[in-house]
N, C-alpha and C positions, 0 to 999 in steps of 0.2 A: 504493499500500499504506500501511497505518497502522502506525506504530511503537508498540510497547508498552513500551519502556523509559522510565525516568522523566526525560525531558527535556521542556521546552516545545516547542511546534510549531516556532517559529523556530529554536531551537537544534538540533532534530532535523534540520531541512531543511539548515541550514548545515553540520552535522557530516557528513551523508551525502554532500553534494556537495563539501565541502572548499572552500568559497569565502569563508569568513570572513576568511581572511588571504591575501595574495598570496604566491607562492613566494619572492619576494625579501625579504620581511619577516622579521626574527628571530623564531624560535619561542621563546616564553617559557613559564613553568611552567604557564600556564592551558591545559590540554589540551582544554578544551571548544572551543577555537578551531581545533584541528589538523585537518587533512584526514584522511579515513578512511584507516586503516592506519598512522597515525603513533601511536607510543606512547613515553612517557618510559621510559628504561632504569631498571629497579628498582635502588635502592641496595643492596638485599639480595635475593637470589632470582633466579628465572629465568623467571617467567611475566609475560606482558603481555596486555592486552585482557580481554574478557568474552564470555560466552555470553548472548545475549539473544534475544527474539522480536519479530517484526514481524507484522502482520496483512495478508494478501493482499487486493488489491483486484481489481476486474473488469479483465481483460486482462493481468494479471501472469503471467509465467512464473517458474518456480523459478530459471532461469538469470539472468534479468533482475534478480531480487531479490538473488541472490547477487553479481552484479557491482556492483550499487549500493553493497553493503556490503563489497566487496573480498574476495569469496569465489568460488572456482571450482566447476566443475561437480561433480567427484567429492565435494568437501567438503559441498556442499549435499544431495546425494543421500544420503550416509551419514547426515547429521544429520536428514533428513526422509524416512525410507524409505517412509512411507505416503502421501506427497503426490505428486500428479501433476506431472511435470516441465513439461509444456506448458501445463496449465490447472488450477492449484490453485484450488479453490473460493474465491470471494469470502468473506472472513471467516476463512479458515483461518489458524491461528497457524503461522508459519514460524520455525523455529529458525535463528539465525545463529550458526555455530560460530566465534565471533571471539576465542577465547582460545587462546594459543600458548605452548608452552615454547620458549625460544630454543635454537637449536642449540648443541651443545657446541663449545667452542673460543673463540679470541679474538673479540671483537665489534668487528670492523673490516672495512671494505670491503663487498663483496657476498658473501653465502653462499646458494647454491642447494641446497635439499634436494630431490632428484628424487623420492624416495619420497613426500614431502609435497606435491609440486608447488607449491612455494612459494619466493619469493625473499625474502631479508632484506638490507636495506642499513643500514649503520651510518654515517651521515655524521659527519664530524668537527664537534664543537661549538665554536663561537666562545666567547669569554668572555662570560658572562651568558646564554648559551643553555642550555637543559635538554638533556642528552644524550638521544638518542632512537635508536629503531629504526624503520624503515619496513618494512612487509611487503606483498608482492603476490602474487596467484595467478598461476601460469604454466601453460603446456602444455609437455610434455617429449616425448622420443622414444618412439615406440611400440616394440613388442617386437623387431622386426626392424631398428630404427634407433635404437639406445640412445643417449641422452645420455651423454657421457663424464664420467668423474670425475677429480678432481685440482685442483691449484691453478694458475690461469693469470691472465692480465691482459687488460684491454680494449686492443686494438691499433689500432683504427680506428673512427671514427664517421662515419656518412653520413645526411644528411637527404634524405628523398624518394629512396630508392634504387631502381635498376632491379634486376631479378632475372634472373640467368643460370642457368637450371636445370642442375645437373650432368648428365652423361650417364646416370647410373644412374637419376635421377629421371624424365628424359625417356623413358627405356626403359620404366620402370614405367607411366608414363601412357600410352605408346603401346600397351602390351600390354593396358591396360584400356579401349582405344578412346577415350582422351581425350588426343590428342597435344598437346605443349606447343611453343611457339615457342622459338627459341634465346635470346630476350631478352623479358622482360615489362617494359614501361616503368612509371614511377611512375603511380599512380593507383588507382582503386577495385578493379581486377582483380589488383593486385599483392599476393601473399600475404605480402610483407615488411612491409606496412603503410607508415607514414610514417617510420619510423626504424630503423636497424639499427646494432649495435655488434659489431664483429668481435672474437672471442677469439683468444688466442695458440695454441689447439688448432686446427690447420688445418682449415678447412671448417666451423667451428661459430660460431654468432651468438646474440646476444640481439636480438630484433627484435619489431616489432608484428605486426598481423595484419588481414586483411580478413574474417576469420571469427571474431569474438570468442566465439561460442558453444563453440568448442573449448577455450578457456582453462580449465584445471583438468582436462584429459584428456591421455592418451598418444596424440597424434595427429601429432606432427611427425616429421621425418627426422632428429631428433637435436639440432635447435636448441632454444632457449628462446624461447617465444613469449609475449608479454604483451598485455594489453588496450591498445587504442590510447591511451586517456587516461593509462594507467600509464607506457607507454614514453615518451610526450611529456613527462610530468612528471619522469621519472627522467633522460632523456637529457642534458639541459644540465648536470646536477649530478654526472656520472660522467666525469671527465677521463681522457684516454688514460693508461694506466698503472695504473688502478684495479685492485686485486686482486679476483679472483673465485674463490671456493672452491666446487667442485662436489662435493656429498656425497650418499650414499645412506643416510640415517639413518631406518630404519623404526621405531625405538623411541627416544623422547627421555624423559629423566628431568630433573626440575627441583623446586626448592624454592620454597615460597611460604608465608610466616607459619609456619615451622617444620614444615610438612607436605610430605612427598614426594609428587609427582605423576608420572603416567606418561601419555604420549601416544603412541599406536601407529597405524601405517599398514600396509596390506597390502604384502607382498613384491611387487616389481615382476615377478618371474618365479619359476615353481615351483622352479627349480633353486637358488634362493636359500636354501632350507631347508624342513624339515618342521615341523609344529606343535610336536613335542617339542624340536626344536633351537631354535625360537624361544623356548619357555618356559625351556629351559635357559640361553640367552643372556640372557634378561630376568632371571633369578634371579642370574646372575653380575654383571650391571650394578646390580641392587638391592643386592647384597652390598658392591660397591665403594662405592656412594653412601652406605650407612649404617654402613660400617666404623668401629668405635670409638664409635659412637653408641648410646645407649639408646633405640632406636626400634623399635616394634612394626609389622611390616609385614603388611598384609592380603594374604596370598598368594593366597588364593582370588580376590580381586578382580584381582590381577595377572594370573592365568591367564585370566580372562574377558576382560580387555582385549587380551591377546596373541592369544587364539583368535578373537575377533570384533573386529578393530580398527575403532573408530568415528572416530578422528581428533580426539578432544576430550580435554583433560586430565582425569584421574581421580585422586583423592586415594587414597593407599595407606596409610591409618592406621586401626588398629583401636582401639576405645574401651576394650576390656578386654585388656590385654596378656597374652600367654601366654609360657611359656618359649620362647626362640628355637630352632628346629630346627637341628641341628648339621651335617647332611649334606644333599647334594642330594636323596637319596631320602626323608629325613625331611621335607623341604620339600614334595616331590611328594605324599607320603602325606597331610600336613597339607592341601594344596590339595584332594585328592580327598575327604578326610573332610568338610571345610568345605562343599564343593560339594554332597555327598550330603545334609548336614544341611539346607542351604538348599532343596533340591529336595523333601525330605520334609515341609516345613512347609506346612500348608493355605494355599491362596490366600485373600486377603481378598475378601469378597462385595461 
């Protein structure tokens, strides 16, 4: 694939593959040398990364392009809804949704946002290092095997693990006509991949995979699955005892250069709420974020983002401030009126 963001060929290649510096070398302020998914923590604000485009080449798949840039399956599909997953035409511009609002809360340890299907790691910075965040796509539990939420820690680390399928999983496979052995040894047929890290929540792990195409999807039995190269890079730098916070944050708000941004993801389950509940919750969060500030919110745009979550940060700022609506219903009426006005405007030829 051909990259269309403004870097020279050598710099693009090194940035994408993350080979300019060894993992043991200190990471200095020059972020051009950092591996993909590494970002300096903003001194002010909450956003990291950028949205950019690359050009597909013959033989590319949308999944492979995403993995090269640290983006999972669902993220790539949402950002490129008109592009074939398995065979994008050569020369097609592919959007890389590589800009993220950092999850709310302390920036320490590991934070897993299951709604986003993304892991954030805040390594401690040594003297002279630039504080940073690393972010990786993950697979999470499917609807009938949900990934748990809460705060836990890494309790065990194993390289080249064997897999002992629980009775429930063996029963499921047997019913599907695909019986499993009592133990799967290390190797290419092991769904654990080459590394596993056990969490303090019994039965749950962060591990690699022998099926990387599923990263960025809800396909696991509740564990957190990472790309092979990502788990191998992260494994030696997460000591036993590292805090892991598991959250389900479908709406993230963050500031950048004085502008409020929103980043929304679909609910994992229908019972998590209706559309009107999502809009109401979003309004409450925006109210909290702008409390005491003279900030004009684009409520119609907020509604669009909540109703059709695309997973990319969107600015919530209007250029011509209007008097702030005083009640929830005032805000809903403003959203409806603004949406009706936009829909009535003639399309450009």
